[in-house]
N, C-alpha and C positions, 0 to 999 in steps of 0.2 A: 503493499499499500504505499503510495507516494504522500508527500506532505499535505497537499491540497485535498485529497481524498479524506485523508486521516482528520483534518481539521473540519471538514464538512460533516464527518461522522460523529463530531462531538468531541474531538481531541484539541480544540483551540487552547484550552488551560495548559496541556502538557507543551505545546509549541510555544507558548508565551513564557513559560517557565524555562524551557530551553534557551530561548532567545535572551532572557534576562541573565542567565550566567554568562552566555558568551559576550553580550554587550557589556556587562560589568568588566570582564577582562580586557575587552578591546578599549573601553573608554579611559581605564585607569593605567593602561600601559605606557611606558615612555616612548613607544614608537608610534603607534596609531592613536594614542590619547593626545598627541600634540595640538596645540590650537591652531596651528597653521595647516592642519589637514582639514579639507571641507567636510562638514557634517554629513553630506551625501555620500562621501567615500566610507566614512565610519559605518553608517547606517548599511549601506550595501555590503560591506565586509561583514558585518555582524549577521545579516540575513543569510548570506551565502554560507558562513560557517555553520549556522544553526541548521540550515538544510542540509549540509554535509554531514553534520554529526546525526542528524535524524535518520539519514539513509544507511549509516554504517552501525548505529546502536541497535541492540535487540529490540523487538517490538514491545513497546511500553504496555504496562497494566494500567487500566484506568485509575486515575487518582481519586483518593477517598478523603474528602473534606466536607465538613457538615455546614459551613457557613461562609459568607464572604470575608469576615475577619481573619478566619483560619487560612483562607486562599491568599489574602493579604500578606499574612505571615510568611507563607511559603514563598511568595513573591520576594519578600525582603531577604529570606534566607539565601535564595538562589542568587539574587543580586550581590549578597555578601560573599558568596563562594568566588564569584568572578572578581569582585574588588580585591579580595585576598591575593588572588593569582597576580592581578595586575600592579598591586602596590609591592608585593615581594619582588616582582621583577624590577619595579622602579627602585627599590631599596639597593638592589645589587648594582644597578647601573649608577646609583649615587656614589658607589666606591671611587669612580673617576673623579668626582667632584670633591671628595675628601681628600683624595691624593693631590688634585690640583691646587686645592687650598693650601696644603702644607708646602707643597713646591714653590707656590707663588710667594709665599711668605719667606721662605728661605732665599730665594732669588731677587727679592725686592719687587715683586709684582703685587704685593698685597693689595694695593688700591686699584689695580688694572683690572676691573671686572667687566663683564659683558651681561646684557640682559637675555634672559631666558623666557621664551614665550610659554614653555610648558609649566613653569612653576611661578611665573610672574615675579621673578626675583634676580638679583645679580648674582652670577656664578664666576668662579675664577677663570681666567683666561686659558691657562693651561688645563684646567679641568674641563672646559668645553672642547679642547683638543682630544683629550684623553677619552672624553665621552663619545666623540664622533668615531674614534678608532675602535671603541668597545662595540658600538653598533655594527660596524663592518666586520668585526671579528665574530659577533654574534650571527650575521647573516652567513659568513664563509664557513663556520664550523657546523652549519645545520641547525641553529638555534631556533628558527621558526618550525621547523619539523619537529624538534624535541618538545617545544611548547605546545603544540597541537597535540602531540602524543600524550603529554602529560595531562591536557584538558580531556582528552578521550578517557584516560584512566580515571579521572575524577567522576566522569559519568558513569563508569562501570562500577567503581567503589562506593559512590555516594549517588545512588539514583535520583533523578528529579523528584523533588517533593518529600525526600526522606532525610533532610539534613538536620543533623544535631550539633550544637556547639559545645564541646566539653571545656572543662576548666583549664585543662593544659595547654591549649592553643595560645594563649596569651604569653605564657612562659617560653613556648617555642618561638614565637615572633620576636621576643626580647633578646633571645639567644642569637636570633639571625641579625638583628640590629648590632650586637656586639661583633658578630662575625664579620659584617660588612665594614665596621670601623677597622678591625684588625687587618683586613685585606687592603683597605685604603692606605694604612700606615706601612704596609709591606710595599705597596707600590711606590711610595713617597720616600722610602728610607734610602736608597741609594743617593737621591739628591740632597737629602738632609745631612747625611754623613759627609758627602763631597762639600757641601756648604759649611759645616763645622770645620773640616780640615782647612777649607780656604780661609776661614776666620782666623783659625790658630796660625797659618802661615802669614797672614797679613799682621798679626800681633807681633810675631817675631820680626818681620820686616820693619815694623815701626820702631821696635826697640833697637835695630841695628841702624836704621836712618831715621832719626827722629825729626829731621826737616821734612819729610815727605807728608803730603796731605792725605791722610787715609781716607777721608770722606770723598774726595774727588776720585781716587783711583779704585777704592774698594768696591763701589757699587757696580762700576762696568766689568770688573774682574769677576764678580759674584754672578752677573748675568751670563758672561762669556763662559764661566766654568760650568754653570747650570746647563747651558745649552749643549756644551760638549759632552757631558756626562749624560744628558738625555738623548743625544743622538747616539751614543755608544750602547745604551741599554734598551733603546726602543725595540729591537727584535726580541729582547727578553720580556718586554711588557705584552707581546703578542701571545706568547705561552702562558704568562701569568693571567691574562684576560681569560684564556680558555679555562684555567683552574677556578677563576672566579665564577664562571658560569657552570662548572661542575658543582661547585658549592651552592649555587643558586638552585640548580634543579634538585639536588639532594635535600636542600631545606624545604622546598617546596613539597617534595614527597613526604618529608616528616610532618609537615603541618598538616597535609590531607590525610595521612595516616592517622593522625590525632583526631581528625574530625570524624572519621569513620570508626575510630575506637580500635584500630589495629594495634 
């Protein structure tokens, strides 16, 4: 039975819940949730995904709910599942902004921010560059396919209309927040160490040549040293970004395993 025939036979409620879970993930993800993407594209993408999952999922059983408030609660729960997926994805993409902020402060770019349309806030300049690199790596390593596979797994483990929210989910999300911060620190650590070594070298140089103006020479040297180290370790960032995505998908699986009580 196709989607239109199923809705005509009285399955509109199931299709709506299916669409809400997919839409929640789409609208809150850092890729399709951006404000510069037209709403028509987001809606079309959500409808296409909902139809795709309807065709690949087992034939659903009729939903059992006694009143409109209960159905509204089911709608809220399905939307929450999608939002959790999207925000966990956003959380791990923010690793680039955490690393970029630390690197910018070390290189002297602490005030050089750019405006981000997604968050309506100023973001670090190098963080924006690392975020673009993360998106490219995400696409190249098959991140879209793995994300859709994870969404399909949630439909199998947590069927539409049967969601429960256990107490442990908040603790798991808090662990993922701390894990994202540690990953951001790991990305910025080479630049932080090189900056500290540069500061130590400048201090020794000032003691040797007291007439030198360290404020005039120090900042350009910090910027030059930072870019040199960044160019040398940029290939390492690619593999590190892949490990970030591995941690992201593992964290998502833990979160949804908690939701299903596994």
